[in-house]
Every structure is written in structure tokens, then in C-alpha cells.
C-alpha positions as CSV (number, residue, x, y, z in Angstrom):
1,M,2.0,-1.1,17.0
2,S,1.5,-2.9,13.7
3,D,-0.3,0.2,12.4
4,L,2.8,2.3,12.8
5,I,4.9,-0.1,10.8
6,K,2.3,-0.1,8.1
7,Q,2.4,3.7,8.1
8,N,6.1,3.6,7.2
9,T,6.0,0.8,4.6
10,P,5.7,2.3,1.1
11,G,2.5,1.7,-0.7
12,N,0.2,1.6,2.3
13,S,-1.4,5.1,2.1
14,E,-5.2,5.0,2.9
15,G,-5.9,7.8,0.4
16,F,-4.1,10.6,-1.4
17,P,-4.0,14.4,-0.9
18,A,-6.4,16.4,-3.2
19,G,-4.8,19.1,-5.2
20,V,-1.2,17.7,-4.9
21,P,0.4,16.8,-8.3
22,P,0.9,13.0,-8.4
23,S,4.5,13.7,-9.6
24,Y,5.4,15.1,-6.2
25,N,7.7,12.8,-4.3
26,W,5.4,12.9,-1.2
27,Y,2.1,12.4,-3.0
28,Q,1.9,8.7,-2.1
29,G,3.8,9.0,1.2
30,W,7.4,10.0,1.8
31,N,8.9,7.0,3.7
32,D,12.2,7.2,1.8
33,G,14.1,9.6,-0.5
34,G,14.7,12.2,2.2
35,L,17.8,12.8,4.3
36,W,17.3,10.3,7.1
37,S,20.4,11.5,9.2
38,P,21.3,15.2,9.5
39,P,24.4,16.8,8.0
40,A,27.3,16.7,10.5
41,D,27.1,20.4,11.3
42,F,23.3,20.7,11.7
43,T,21.8,21.1,15.2
44,A,18.0,21.4,14.9
45,V,14.9,19.6,13.7
46,E,11.3,20.4,13.1
47,G,8.4,17.9,13.3
48,W,5.3,18.7,11.3
49,G,1.9,17.5,10.2
50,Q,-0.3,18.2,7.2
51,V,-4.0,17.3,6.5
52,Y,-5.7,17.3,3.1
53,P,-9.2,16.4,1.7
54,K,-9.0,12.9,0.4
55,V,-8.8,12.4,-3.4
56,G,-12.3,11.4,-4.7
57,S,-14.2,12.6,-1.6
58,P,-17.3,14.8,-2.3
59,P,-17.1,18.5,-1.5
60,Y,-18.2,19.2,2.0
61,L,-18.1,22.3,4.2
62,N,-18.9,22.6,7.9
63,P,-17.6,25.9,9.4
64,D,-17.5,24.3,12.8
65,A,-15.6,21.2,11.8
66,A,-12.1,20.8,13.2
67,V,-9.0,18.7,13.1
68,E,-7.8,18.0,16.7
69,V,-4.1,17.3,17.4
70,A,-2.7,16.0,20.7
71,N,0.4,14.5,22.2
72,A,2.7,15.7,19.4
73,K,6.3,14.7,20.1
74,T,9.6,14.7,18.3
75,Y,12.5,12.5,19.3
76,V,16.1,12.3,18.0
77,R,18.4,9.3,18.3
78,I,21.8,9.9,19.9
79,K,23.9,7.6,17.8
80,H,26.8,6.9,20.3
81,A,24.4,5.8,23.0
82,G,21.7,4.3,20.7
83,E,19.0,6.1,22.8
84,W,16.3,8.5,21.9
85,T,15.8,12.0,23.5
86,L,12.7,14.2,23.4
87,V,13.4,17.5,21.7
88,Q,9.8,18.8,20.9
89,D,6.7,18.2,23.0
90,Q,3.3,19.8,22.5
91,S,2.8,20.0,26.2
92,R,5.7,22.5,26.3
93,T,5.7,24.0,22.9
94,Q,2.3,24.4,21.2
95,L,1.7,24.0,17.5
96,T,1.0,26.7,14.9
97,G,0.4,26.8,11.2
98,G,-1.9,27.9,8.4
99,H,-4.1,26.8,5.4
100,F,-1.7,26.6,2.5
101,V,-2.4,26.0,-1.2
102,P,-2.1,22.2,-1.8
103,D,1.0,22.3,-4.0
104,F,2.7,25.0,-1.8
105,V,3.5,27.1,-4.9
106,G,4.5,30.5,-3.7
107,N,3.8,29.5,-0.1
108,V,0.4,31.1,-0.5
109,A,-1.6,30.7,2.8
110,I,-4.7,32.0,4.6
111,P,-5.4,32.1,8.3
112,M,-6.1,28.9,10.2
113,K,-8.2,29.0,13.3
114,A,-6.5,27.4,16.3
115,T,-8.6,26.7,19.4
116,P,-7.2,25.2,22.7
117,V,-9.5,22.4,23.6
118,A,-8.4,20.5,26.8
119,G,-5.1,19.9,28.3
120,T,-2.7,20.8,25.5
121,T,-4.9,19.5,22.7
122,I,-5.4,22.0,19.9
123,A,-8.2,22.1,17.3
124,F,-7.5,23.5,13.9
125,G,-10.3,24.6,11.5
126,A,-10.9,22.0,8.8
127,P,-9.2,22.8,5.4
128,P,-11.4,25.0,3.3
129,A,-11.8,24.3,-0.4
130,G,-8.5,24.7,-2.3
131,Y,-6.3,24.6,0.9
132,N,-4.8,22.2,3.3
133,N,-3.9,22.3,7.0
134,H,-0.2,22.5,7.7
135,F,1.2,22.8,11.2
136,W,4.4,22.6,13.2
137,Y,5.9,23.6,16.5
138,K,6.5,27.2,17.5
139,A,10.2,26.4,18.3
140,R,12.6,23.9,16.7
141,G,14.1,21.1,18.6
142,T,17.9,21.2,19.1
143,Y,20.7,18.7,19.6
144,P,24.5,18.7,19.5
145,A,26.2,18.7,16.1
146,G,27.2,15.3,14.9
147,A,25.3,13.5,17.7
148,V,22.1,12.4,15.9
149,D,21.4,9.7,13.3
150,A,17.6,9.5,13.2
151,V,14.3,11.2,14.1
152,Y,10.9,10.0,15.2
153,V,7.7,12.1,15.0
154,Q,4.4,11.1,16.5
155,M,1.1,12.9,16.7
156,E,-2.5,11.9,17.6
157,M,-5.3,13.3,15.4
158,R,-9.0,13.1,14.9
159,V,-11.8,15.1,13.2
160,T,-14.9,16.4,14.9
161,D,-17.3,15.7,12.0
162,P,-17.7,12.2,10.6
163,N,-18.7,13.6,7.2
164,L,-15.2,14.9,6.7
165,H,-12.9,12.8,4.5
166,L,-9.4,13.9,5.3
167,V,-6.0,12.3,5.1
168,A,-3.0,13.2,7.3
169,M,0.8,12.8,7.2
170,V,3.5,13.6,9.8
171,G,7.2,14.1,9.1
172,A,10.3,16.2,9.8
173,D,12.9,18.5,8.4
174,W,16.5,18.9,9.6
175,W,17.6,22.5,10.2
176,R,21.1,24.0,10.3
177,D,20.3,25.5,13.7
178,A,17.4,26.9,15.7
179,R,17.7,30.3,14.0
180,A,18.6,29.5,10.4
181,P,16.4,31.3,7.8
182,Y,14.6,29.5,5.0
183,L,16.5,29.3,1.7
184,E,14.9,28.4,-1.7
185,D,17.4,25.6,-2.3
186,H,16.5,24.0,1.0
187,S,20.2,24.0,2.0
188,N,19.2,25.1,5.5
189,N,16.3,22.6,5.9
190,P,16.7,19.3,3.9
191,G,13.6,17.2,4.3
192,V,13.8,14.0,6.3
193,G,10.6,12.3,5.1
194,G,7.0,11.6,6.2
195,S,4.6,8.8,6.9
196,N,2.0,7.3,4.5
197,W,-1.3,9.1,4.3
198,I,-3.7,8.0,7.0
199,E,-7.5,8.6,6.8
200,L,-8.8,10.5,9.8
201,S,-12.0,9.7,11.7
202,T,-13.7,10.9,14.9
203,Q,-11.6,8.3,16.8
204,W,-8.1,9.2,17.8
205,K,-5.4,7.8,15.5
206,T,-1.7,7.8,16.3
207,I,0.4,8.7,13.2
208,G,4.2,8.3,13.3
209,F,7.3,8.6,11.1
210,Y,10.8,7.2,11.8
211,S,13.9,7.9,9.6
212,M,15.6,4.5,9.7
213,S,15.1,1.0,8.4
214,A,12.4,-1.2,9.9
215,D,15.1,-3.5,11.3
216,G,16.9,-0.6,12.9
217,F,13.7,0.7,14.4
218,R,12.8,-2.7,15.7
219,A,16.2,-2.9,17.4
220,S,16.0,0.6,18.8
221,P,12.3,1.7,19.1
222,A,11.5,5.2,20.2
223,P,10.2,5.6,23.8
224,P,6.4,5.8,23.0
225,L,6.8,2.3,21.5
226,R,9.2,0.9,24.1
227,D,7.4,2.0,27.2
228,L,4.3,0.0,28.0
229,V,2.0,3.0,28.3
230,R,0.5,5.4,25.8
231,E,-0.9,8.8,26.5
232,V,-4.5,9.3,25.4
233,P,-5.8,12.8,24.6
234,P,-8.4,14.2,26.9
235,T,-12.1,14.0,26.0
236,R,-13.3,16.9,24.1
237,P,-15.9,19.0,26.0
238,P,-19.4,18.8,24.6
239,T,-19.5,22.5,23.9
240,P,-16.0,24.0,23.6
241,T,-15.6,27.6,24.4
242,R,-14.8,30.0,21.7
243,S,-12.9,32.4,24.0
244,G,-9.6,30.9,23.2
245,E,-9.9,31.0,19.4
246,N,-7.2,32.7,17.4
247,S,-6.3,33.0,13.8
248,I,-3.0,33.5,11.9
249,Q,-3.9,36.7,10.2
250,N,-2.9,37.0,6.5
251,A,-5.1,38.3,3.8
252,P,-6.6,35.6,1.7
253,G,-4.4,34.8,-1.3
254,E,-1.3,36.5,0.1
255,P,1.9,34.6,0.7
256,A,2.3,33.6,4.3
257,S,4.2,36.2,6.3
258,T,6.3,33.3,7.7
259,S,6.6,29.7,7.1
260,R,8.2,27.1,9.4
261,E,11.5,28.2,7.9
262,Q,11.2,31.7,9.3
263,K,10.3,31.0,13.0
264,H,13.3,31.0,15.4
265,T,13.2,30.6,19.1
266,T,16.2,30.5,21.4
267,A,16.5,27.9,24.2
268,N,15.4,30.4,26.8
269,G,12.2,31.1,24.9
270,T,13.2,34.4,23.4
271,D,12.0,34.9,19.9
272,R,14.7,36.1,17.4
273,S,12.7,36.7,14.3
274,S,13.3,38.2,10.9
275,P,11.0,41.1,9.8
276,A,8.7,38.7,8.0
277,E,8.5,36.6,11.2
278,E,7.6,39.7,13.3
279,T,4.8,40.5,10.9
280,W,3.4,37.0,11.2
281,Q,4.0,36.8,15.0
282,Q,2.3,40.1,15.7
283,S,-0.8,38.8,14.0
284,I,-1.1,35.8,16.4
285,N,-3.4,36.4,19.4
286,P,-1.1,36.4,22.4
287,S,-3.5,34.1,24.2
288,S,-2.5,31.4,21.8
289,R,1.0,31.4,23.3
290,T,-0.3,30.4,26.8
291,M,0.3,26.8,27.6
292,L,-2.6,25.3,29.5
293,A,-1.6,23.9,32.9
294,D,-2.3,20.6,34.3
295,P,-3.0,18.6,31.1
296,T,-5.3,15.7,31.7
297,T,-3.8,12.4,30.5
298,T,-4.6,8.8,30.9
299,V,-2.4,5.8,30.4
300,H,-3.3,2.5,29.0
301,A,-1.2,-0.6,29.3
302,L,-0.3,-2.2,26.0
303,S,-0.6,-5.9,25.8
304,N,2.3,-8.3,25.0
305,D,0.2,-9.4,22.1
306,C,0.6,-5.9,20.6
307,L,4.3,-6.0,21.0
308,L,4.4,-9.4,19.3
309,A,2.3,-8.1,16.5
310,F,4.6,-5.2,16.1
311,A,7.6,-7.5,15.8
312,L,6.0,-9.8,13.3
313,T,4.7,-7.1,11.0
314,L,8.0,-5.1,10.5
315,G,8.9,-4.9,6.8
316,A,11.7,-3.5,4.7
317,L,11.1,0.0,3.4
318,A,11.4,0.4,-0.4
319,K,13.5,3.1,-1.9
320,V,11.4,5.9,-3.3
321,R,13.1,8.0,-6.0
322,W,12.9,11.8,-5.8
323,S,10.6,13.5,-8.3
324,N,11.2,17.0,-9.5
325,P,14.8,17.3,-8.1
326,P,15.4,20.9,-9.1
327,S,12.6,22.4,-6.9
328,R,11.5,19.4,-5.0
329,K,8.1,21.1,-4.6
330,R,8.3,20.8,-0.9
331,I,6.7,22.6,2.0
332,N,8.4,25.6,3.5
333,R,8.5,24.9,7.2
334,A,10.0,27.1,10.0
């Protein structure tokens, strides 16, 4: 619990993302400076994650290394009730993404291998030299206009190779609605924020971001922190099958056919895509859309000591000033 608070307290990143200009507002973590509550007429949200080589780490390449992601969930807080509701869940809507250039200039991306592992866990290929891992849900979460005042995103991650030195961040964008296209001025998807950078290891780590003050979150914690159980990702098989592998097919160096701004899915699961989306979507192996049934989960009771430590370690979030206000140099997410 105390780790989560540290993840959202400015200045506590465990490393920095290689290839990202230090002037970018999210280089050291993006705990503040975003739009914590959505505009009154907005009705959608997108949780996301990104993984980078750690600044100062030696070059390393293992074509079989992967970043595994499990139990990804996005909650929004209904302000009139003060309660959280789940709007995105990896067990229902799987993650997708690509390898983007570190600074996202031009949204240039190359394919990223995605392999279902066990349950609903997904393994993404480790970022190659000069690229990151950027991933999001295949459908945005929705809520009634004017009803929401905060978001909480949580994902569990680990690497399969102890020689990888990677840092990860999770965060969210508000969206005008479930089908709104991406616009260059970000008027359809103002950024909410993101966690500090957390160094990954071969052990599962929970990374979370909340768009409210520490005091507010302490008074109204999201369900994963309020309930006294936590889902644990299933154990990775010793030799995972390659039959489920798929790639997002774009030629190396070409702009991504779609970013998270371009993917739209209706409530009944019907895709309503722009031409650019259709190009991207046709390139995804249909098998990647199949949700694996009967996910294996385990629960662990959290001790009262953990809850006490959580309460004692809450701190106020410092205000982080936007850098580069004209372009904001942010990620295009659909």
C-alpha cells in the first residue's frame, strides 16, 4: 500500500525513460499538471501503460524477453456517491499497443509482439533499441457526462529476463466519448496524468495512478485498496506456446496506422473505426481478440499492518508545471 502512495508522490521515480527529452512534463513522472477531473460533457476514459529502457542502463537485447501485464483495471469515481466503478478490465477487454519512438514525434511505431500467457495475462515483446512499449485497452471505458471527478488505473507488470533494466508508468486520458477521433490539439483527449517511473523486475509489481489528492484518496480509496484481497497474476508456464503470438503489423519507421486516439468500440462490442483504424485493425491477428476463459486467480489477504502503513505514508502531491505547453509532446492514445 505504501508503495502506491510513493508512486504518486512527486520525486520518487526509480529511474527515467531513455530517449525522452528531460523537458517533457512526464519525464520525471506525471503526478500533477494534467486534468484530474473530466470536462463536464466528456463520457469516456482510457487507461494506459508505457515501458522504457532505464536511463544509464547498458544496451541489451534478448529477442525472447518480454514484459508481462496482468490485472489491468480502470476505475472512475462517481462524485455524487463518492464511490468507484470499474470501466475497463483486462479480463474483459484485452490490451493492445505498439513500439513507439521514445518522444512520440510523428507517432512513428513498429509492430509489438503480443502473446497470451495464462488467464488474461499478456506478454509484450521487450522494447527494441530506439523504441518503447506503449499499450492501452482495445475499447475505452465510459461513464455518464458530469458524473465523474477522478480516475484510478492499476496494472501488474514484470519482465521475463533479469538482465533487462526497464522502467514503467501507468496513467489515463479523458475522452470526449467512446468514438471521438484524435485531434492534434488534444481537445478530444486531455491527459489526466501518470505515476512515477517504477523499475521492473522478474517479480510482479503493482503500479497505480490516482487523479486526486493524497488526502482525498485516503478518504475514498479505490476498490483494489479498500478490499482486503488482491488478485495475483497466474504463474507463467515454463515454456509458453508461440501459437498465440500476434503482431501489430506496420512497416518499420512508418507512422502507426492507429494510435489510442483512433480506436473506437461501442458498448455492444461493435467496432466503429476510421479508415486508419481499419488498416491497423485488419493487421491484427484475429486470434488476439479471443478472451481466454476461466482465468486463474489467487487472492491474498492483506494485513492490517499494510493498511496502517498505507495511512501513515500518505503525502501531499506537489504541483508540477507543464513543460512545452504548445504541443505538450504527449502520447497519442486511442
